[in-house]
N, C-alpha and C positions, 0 to 999 in steps of 0.2 A: 841758417836758416834752410828748412824744408817742407815742402808743401805735402799734406795726407794727397791732394788730387792735380789731375794738371790742369794747368794754367792756359785755357785753352785760345787766347789771343797770342798764348807763348811769349809773354814777357816777362821781369821779375820785378813787383812789389813797383815803385815809384819809377824804373828805366822804363817809360812809355818811348823811350828814342831808339833803344835798343832793335837792329834788325830781325825780322822775322825769320824762321827758319822754316824750312818746307822737309818736314818727316814722314815717314807712311810708310809703318803704321805709327800713330802716333805712340812716345815714351809714356811711361806708367807717371813719372813724377821728372818736372823739367824748369828748373830755375834759370834766370837770363838776366846780363847785367849788361852795361856801355862795356866796350872795348871788343878786341880783337886781338886773333894769332896768326899770323900770315902764314901760309905753308906755301911752299919754292919748290922749283926742282932743285933736287938734291936735300930737300929734309930725310933728316933719318925718323927710320919707325926703329924705338931700340923695343928689342924681345930678351928675355930670360934666357940664358945660358940653358941650354940644352933641351929647351922646353919644345919638342916640335910642333904640337899644336899652336903654340902660340907662335909660331913663325909662320907655320901654312895660312893665319888669319892674319898674318901682316902682311905675307904675299900676294894673299886675295888683294889685299884693300891696296896696295901698290899695285897691281898689276889692272885693276876695273881702274883707277884713278886714271892710270897712265891712258887705259883706253879712252876713257869717256872724255877727260881733262885735257889730256894733254902735259897732264905734271907726272914726274917721276920720281920718285920715293924709294930711299933706301934704305935696306932690312937688315939691322944690324945689331950683333948683344953686349959691342960695347955702348957705355955710357955717350949722349952727346948733349950740348948743349941746344938750346930749343928746338927740341923732339919731339913726337909721337912716343910717348913710352906703355907697350902692354907689360900689364903685372898681374900676378895671382894676389887675390885680396880673398878672407873670407869673410868682409865686411859685406859682399855681393852673395846673399844666405839663398835666395832664390834660384831656384833650377834656371837654366838659362838666363840669368838676369846677369847686369853687368851696370858699371858708375862709366859716365864721363864725362871729365871737366876739360874743362876750354881756359886756358890763363892766357894775358897777355907775355908768359913765357915760352908755355907748350902747353900738348895737352896728355891728356891717360886715361887709359881703359883699362880699369880694373876688374876682374870676375875671376869667379872661384874654381868655374866650370867650362871645359873645353869650346860647347856652345855658348859661353855667355862672353868670351874674347871676342867669339866671331862675328856674336849680332851687336856687338860697340862698335867692330869693325865697319857692319853695314850702318851703322848710324853716323861712323863720321864722313862714308862716302860719301853719304846725302850729303852733311854738314861742308863737303868741300865740292860739289856740283850743284848747286845752288840755282844755276845759272847754263846756260848755254856757252860762257865762254871760258877759253881757254888760258893754258897756263897757271901763273901766281893766284891765289884764293883767300881771302880776308874771311876765318872762320872763327862767329861772335865767339864772348865770354860766356862761358854756360855750366849747370851741372845737368845731366841727367843720371837720376836713378831709376832703371828699365827693369821690367822682367815680364813674360807671358801671359795673359791672361788663363788660355788655354796648353793644354802640355798637344792636342794633337790641331793641327793646321793645315791642314791638308788639301791636295788638288787629284782629282783623279785623271788619268790620262787615258784614253781608249783606242788601243793599237790594233784590234782583232779587224773594226768598221773596216779602218785608212791608216796604214804604215806610215810610222817617221822613220826616220833616219836617223842613225845614233846622233848624231850632229845636232837632228833636229829635237831630241830628246834630250841632249847637253842643252840646247839653248835654252827650252821651259825650265829645266834646271837650274842655270842661272839667274833666271827670275826669277823663279821662285825663294831663291837665297836671298836678293835684294830687296823681299818681301818679310821677310824674317815666317818664309810656310815653312813646315818643317818635313811631311810625309807627301810622296809620289805613289799613289795607287796607280798602278801601272795594269791596266786590263788587256790580260795579256791572251787569251784562248775568248773564241767565241763561235757561234756558229758560220761567222764568214773568214776566218782564218785563225791557225795555231802560229801562233809567232814565236815560241819559245824553244829549241834545240833540247832533246831530249834524246842524248844518245842511244840507249838503251830502246828507242822506237825513233827508227830517224825515218817513219813515213809520215809521222806527224809534221813533218815538215817537208818532208815531200811532195805530199799530196795537200795533207791540210793545211799549210801555210799559203794556197794557190785557189784562188778563183776564176771562173769564167765568165765574166761579165754578160751579163743580157745584151744582145747585138754585136759581142766581139766585134771589134776589126773594122766596124764603122763608126763614121762620125767622131772619130779621135778616143773612142772608146778601145781600152788595150785588148789586144788579143788574150792576156792572161795578166788579172792581175792577185800581187801578194808579197810575200816577203816574211822572213822572221830573222830574228838577233840570236845570234851564235853565243856559244857559251863566252866565249872569252869576250865578246864584244858586252854583253850582260854582267860581267867582272868587272870590269871598263867603265860603264856604267852605274854600278853600284859604289864604287870606290870615288867614283867623280861625284857622285851624288855626297859622297861622306865624308868628305874634307869640305861641302859644304853645309855640313851636321843636318843633311835630309836622309831619312829613312826609304826606302823602295819596298814596299809589302805590294807584294805578287799578288794577283789575281790568277786563280785556276777555275774556271765555272762548271760547279757540279749541281745538282743532278743534271739539270737543262742547260740549255745553251751550246749545246756539247754535239752539235751534229759537224764540226770541223775533224773533231778527233774519233767519231763514228763513223766519218769517210775515209778518213785512216785505217782503223780498224775497227772493219765491223761487227765483230767478236766482243766490244762491248758496249756494243749497242742492245735493242730487245727485240729486232726483229730480225739481225743474223745478216740485212741487206745492206749495202754497201751506198747509202746517198751521194751528190754531189756536195761538194762544199756550197754551203749556201750562197748564194745571190741577193739572196730577199732582205729587208731592213725589218725588223719588229719581233714576232713570237714564231718560232720556231719548233715544231713537232719535237726531235731528237731529245732523247735520253741516255745517261747513262744505265748502264745493265746493273742491280742488284745482288750477282752472285758471287762466289770468291773466286774468280780469274778476274772479271772488273775488279773488286777490291784490290786486288795485287798489283793491276797493272795502275791503279790510282797510285795506289800508295809507292811503285819505282818512279812513279812522274813526280810524285814528290819529294822524294827522296833528294833526285838531281834539282828540284825546284829549291830544296831546303840546303845544300850545298851550295848555290850560286844566290842566296838570298839571307842575310844573316837576321833577318827587321824578327821581331818577336811575333809579330801578328804575320798571320799567313791569311790571305782572303777567298773563300770559297764560292761565292755566289752568292747562290740558291737562292735565286730570283727567277719567274715568269718559269717556269717547270711544270708547263700546263700535264697532266697526267695522262692525256688519251694513249699512248703505247703501253706504259702500266697497266690500264685500265682493260687494252685489251689479249693483255698477254697471259695465258695460264700460267705460265713459270711464275711470275709475279703478283698474280693472287695468290696462287699456292703458299709465295712466300710471306705473303703479308700473313693469311692465318695460322699459318706456322710459328709465326711471332708474335700471335694472336696482340694484331696491331688494328687498328680502329677501320684506315683505310688509306689512300694511296698519300694525303696529305702524314699520315702519322708515321708511313714509311718513310717520305721524305726526312720527319725528323728521325728516326733512328740512321738513317743514310748519313745526315751530316753527324749526329752523334756519331758515330764509328771513324767517321774521319777527325771526328776532335779529339778522339780519343788518341789515334794514333800520335797527331800535333803534340797532343802533351805528353805521351810517352816521349817526344824527341823534344821538350825544353822547347815549344812554340804554341801559340794562342790562335785559336780560331776565330774570324771575322768573317761574319757574311751581311748580305742584304734582310732587310724587317721579316721578309717571308721566311724565314729560318724559325720565326715564332712559333708559325702557324702549325706544326708538326710539334711543339717541343724542340726544345734546345739543350747544351751542355749547359751546365751549371757554369760555367767561367767561358762562356762565348760572348763574344760583343758583337752589340748590333748596328750597321748602319743604316740609317733610316732614311728610305727613300722617298716611301709613298706616301708624302705630306711628314706630320709629326707623331701620327698617334703610335706609327711604331716604336721609336724612340719613347714615348710617355710608359707604354706598356711594359719594355723592356728592363724600366728604370725602375718601377715599382714593382718590376720583380727582379731587381737587385742585379741587372746587366749594366756592364760599363757601355755605355750607347756614342755613337759620332752621328753629330748632324748634320744629312745631306740632302734635303728635301727637295724635291722635284713639286711643282717646277722653282721657287725659289732658288735653289744653290746649284741648278742646272744651265753649264754655258752654253747649251746648245739652242737654249731660248733665245728668242732673237733678241735686240736691244733696244729697238726702236721700231716704228711704223713706219719709217722715212721708204720714199720710194727707192733710195740708193743702198738699204741694210743687204746684207749677205745674206746666205743661206741659213736656214732655220727653223724651230717650230713656237709656232707661237703657245700660248699666251707670252707677250713682250715681257722680259723681266730687266729691266734698266739696269743702271748704276744704282741710283739711288735705290731701287730695291731692293740689290746685294746690301747696300750701306746697312738701311734697315731691317735687315734682319735678326731675330733675338734667337740665341743659339738655347737658351734656357725657358724651356715650355711653361709659361706664368702655374700652371696646376700642380709642380715637384714641386714638394716641400723643402728645406735646406738641406736631407739625406739624401733623396732621390736624385737632385741636382746635382751632388756631387758623382753621380754616376758618369755627366755627359765630358767625356774627354775633349770634344771641340769640335770644330767645324771642318768638313769641306764641301768644295765645288768639284762638280762633274763635269768634263769635259768629255762627252758623246761626241762621234766621230761619221756617224752616218753621211752628215749633210756638211763635214768637214775633210775636203780630201786633199787638203796640201796643209804645210807650215803655215803659211800666212791664214788661212781658216781659222787654225787653232789662234793662233797668234791676235786674229781681230775677235774672237770670241771672247779669250780670255783676259786679255786686256784693255780699259782698265778696271775691270772689274773683278782682276786680283787684288786689287787695291785697297779697292773696301772691304772684298774678304780679310783681306790681311790686319785690318783693322777691328772689322768684327772678330778678330779672333785672335789677336793678340792684347789691343788696347784695352784699357778699365772702360767698363760699358758706359758709365758715366760719363767717361769724358768724348763719345761720339756728338760728334757736330755738323752735319752736313755742310753748311758754309762754309766753314771752317777746312773740310776735306776740300772741297771744290779748291778754294784760294791755295792748298799746297798741291794741287794738281800740276797746273801749268810745268814748274821745275819737273815732275817724272814726266811730264810727255819731252820733254827735252831729252832727260834721260834713254829713253826711249827711241828717239830719234838718231842719237848717239849709236846706239848700238843696232840700228838698223831693224827694229821693233816692230812690228807693223800695228800699234796700235788704233782701237774703235775711235772716231770722233763723234758717237753716235749723239752722245748725250748732251754736246755743245753743237753737232750741226742746224742750220738754220734753216727751221721750215717756213716755205713760201704759202701761204694761203691766200685764197679769197672764194668768193658766190661765182662758178661757171655762168650760170644761167641770169643771176643780176647784171654780171659782163654783156651775156650775149643781146641781153634785152636795154642799156644805156650806153653800149660803148666803151666805156670805164670799168674796173677793177679795183675794189677797194681792198688793198694790199695789206696781210698781219703777217707779219715774221715775228718768231718765235724759237727758243730750242729746248728741249726735253730738261733739260738743269735749271733756266734759268736762270744761269750764271753769264756774266762775260758782256761786250759790247759790238750787238749785231752792226755790222754796217753793210751797205747795200747800194747800186747801182741801177737807174731806169733801162739806159741804154746800151746793153749786153756790154759794157765795157768790164775790166775784172776790177771788182772792189779790191782797195788795199787801206792800210790803219787809220788812212786822210778822208774816205767815202765819209758820205750822208752817214749818220749817226738815226740808227732807229728809234725811235719814243714810242710813237704810236702811227693806227694804221693811217697810210695814204691811198692817195686814189690815182691812178693811172689812166692815161685814154691808152686801148691797145688797137693796133698791136704795139707791144714792148716785149722785152728780156730783160726780168729782174733778177741780178745777182746777191748772193750775200754772202758774208762771210763774219766770224765769231771770232774774239779776239780779247787775250786778259790784258788788266791793268796794265801791264808793261809793255803792253802792246805787239807780244808774241799768238803767233796764230793758234786759237783753241778747235778748231774747226773749217775743214776746206772750203773753201766757193761753191756753193749751191745755185741752180738754174733752175728757173722758170719761164718758158717760154708763155707770152699770154698773145694766141689770133683766133681765129677764126676754127680754125682744125683743131687747136689743140682744144676750144671750148667745148667745141662735138665730141672729145673723144675719151673714153680715160684708159690706164693703159690697167693691164690684166691684175696687179696689184694693188691697183686701189679700186676695186671689185669689193663686193663684203659676201659672205656666205650666204644661201639661204637659212630661212628658220628651219631648225627641225637638228643641224648636225653644228659643232661649235670647230671641231677639227680642222687645223690648217697648218700647212705645210710651206715652207718657201725651200725651193729645189732648184738646184745645177740642173743644168736642159741633160744632162745627162749621169747616171749614180758616180762616175768618176773624175768629173770635168774637174781640172785646177783651176781655172779663173773664176773670177770672183763675178763674174756678169755672162751672160744673162742670168734672172732668177724670177720663177714662175711660181704662182701659190696655185698650191690644189687643197683638192677636200679628197681621200681615196674614197669614203665613203657618198658622199653626192658630189657630182660634178656641176649642180646650180652655183650661179652668183649671180649677185646682182648688180645693178647696174641703175642707183638709187635716183629720179628725178630729173631723168633723162627726156631732153626739150625737143620735144618732137611735132612742135609746127614747122613744116617744111618739109619734112625729113621725107626723102625716097628711098632710102635705100643702109642697108647698115654690111659696112663692110670690117670685118672681124678676123684679126691675124691669129694664126693657131700656132700650140707649140706640141705635139707629140712625145709624149714622155713614156719611160720605161715603167713600167708597173710591178715593181718590185717590192714587195711589202706582205709580208708576213702577217694575216692580221689572227691567228688562230681563232677563237671559241667570237671574235668579235666578226668574222668574216659576215655572220649573219644580219650585221649592219650596214653591208654596202648595198647601196636602193642601187637597183638595175629596171633602168627604164626603157617599154618598147623602142624600136627601129624599124622603119620597114625598108628601108636600105640596108646591104651588107656589111657596111662596115657603120652604119649607125649616122645623125646627123648633129649639126646643131639646129639650135630648135630658141627660138625668143616668143615669150610669155610676157604677155600683155598685165600688168598690175601685181600678180599673183600667180605662185608657181602651177597652179592649175586654173589660171588663168586664159583667155584666148591664145589661140597663135599668132603671135603676128605674124613670125618669117621662119622658114625651113630652110637648110642646103644641106646636101649630104657630104658626108666627110669620105677623101680621097684611101684610094684601097691603103694601107701601110707600107707592101712590101714592093709599090710604085712609085712613093711620093715622097719629097724632104719632110724632115721631121719639124721644119718650120714652112707654112703653108699658106694658103688666106682662103675665106668663102665669102663670099656677096651676096645678100637676100634682099629682095625689092620690099619693102615697107608698106603696106597700106596707110591714107592719111589719116594723121591724127593730132589732136590739138592739146595742147596743153602738156604739162609734165610729168611723165611717168614712170613709174619703175618697172624697168626689162628685168624678167627673169632669163637667163641664160642657160642653156641645157646642152650639154655633149649626150647623145643618148646610144654612145657605142657601147658594143658591149661587156661587158665587166670581167671577162677571160682574155680580154686584148688590152691595148695600151692606154696608158691614162691620156687627158687633152688637157692644156692648158690655153687662157688665154694670155694674150702676150700682150693686144691692143683692141679695143672696140670702137670704132667711127663710126658716126650717124652720118650721113652724105645729103647735103639738101639737093632738091632737083637741080638736075644742071652740072652738078658737079662732077669731078673726078673721083673715082674708088681709090683715094690714096692715103697712104699714111701721112700724119702732120707734124 
């Protein structure tokens, strides 16, 4: 008996008592029955003789199960009773597809190609790790017939902004393999660093791989930052990925994002001058020249890259190339005229076309960000759509293959939640559910156009991810959601079922020391602070983003466990009180660690900087580290690089005599290009600017002001205090820093309202 679609309940027909299984991504077809096969220490994995790929997949399975489950399997070519058997079979006709059968007598994985055998091994690994227990495991009787929905199931890792070690990259590849993701798009060059060794041009790594951070050597900021991958290391990583059936697609950005390259070899730039390797996130102005010598340089770089990366696709970037330097160069303008081109966008099209021809002549294919469409693009170019989905729609209608990678939907540097302890990242929030609900095929495409969608890719940009811990927090479990979008049939997508399968995956993460985020399940503890101040009691609401799991809590400051009070509806507590809450799965395993919220007068009269909101006029918002290269997860500050104004809504001002503001001074390392005109500069009357509080509106009456200290002679974290005139009722406070926009940024750590007669202390 075969099913045309996956049974979401993961049971077969009337066998309602069969043990559910936790597979991510869901297989295309699954049938389950009663019974099980027991896998124990010494269970044999039988592989065909002289089949190296089958042997590699079997050994991968054995190594992974030993590491996570502690069960040791033996790989042999000789047949064995009650064994796990890997076989070649033409029946698994889908590329990368496989069948997996479990009977009371054994387990059989069949596939036509090498990747299919590997993905069958990955699914069996998940069946063997359904819980956190060690040793023998009962695998339920079932039949799986499985294949991927999309051929391109990708992750982009930015190693240019922040550098990861070889072991870090391998750790990401391990998890990609376990999620049946098969393309690592490796972002290796940018304004902030050149990460690939090119032997013909040693200055690319001698100079271009290193930057001098802002305020280097102070407050934990290193004297220099950087690193690069030697060619031997790259070969090692490529081979490591290949064993896991992952193709690495390198990105060498052009014609923009070229500052590190131009810093190494100024003659390939437009101005001939040597800049420093950039320390600024954003859009920098440096472009490659378009003369023959520069193209020879690029060709030589590509030659060495092609020798390292066997991937069919080579990514050339093409994004955010502002054309100011080309516009200002007489030589470039003469080139545009000589080529009979319309403008600088057309010149970029010509530039990309020339690179595309070179790659085609070497048996490779160009892929670039969707800006490559703006000036015309080679007919065989593949487009990676990041500026929403419009680029993909345009490209598919023109007959180009596309990869869906839109911002912000699949940008994993987006925040996962609005929780006060969320890691650094950018607004808007893109939750686990947002990723899970992403639709890769735009509805406006017809069937022929939709066939050009090769797949999907999530991007891990690392401006605000200085460490691998940050990368893992951003990636997992959102990559679980992506894997199901990329692999499973669209009709099988079920959010509640996905959540039910995640606890087992969290246990796999824990066993492998992967720092997955619990943001989707973390309890939010909410109440009306002003109402609590008036009544002496707080009406507390508990919730979690996913709406899944059991929330258990205490009100006396003790740590809740699975036996603590079960949250069912809002409850009232008299303050002072300390609320602690945690979230548990049905089996009692922890889904989210304990969150705490203190309710006392000091906290009721204060707001953390992350709780403040942007003033009207700009919705740009970042959550940033105290320094650009800080590797700790906390503290995190909210900033708007265009407007320093933040709002404290409904501030209870009755009886308030002063305001106490704790401030963090941050580096203004943002290259805003043409958007620099959007930065709001406010007048200041003291040398370094002031903190100013306005009443009700951002152009309202000034309630309080206090000067900011000299940045060169003060700590990065400091406090300012200002007297408030008597007010009645609740008012919005618009809180502003008037510091010069060519100096540092300032962020609110905490804002406290101080009653008359009270100390100006942090709660």
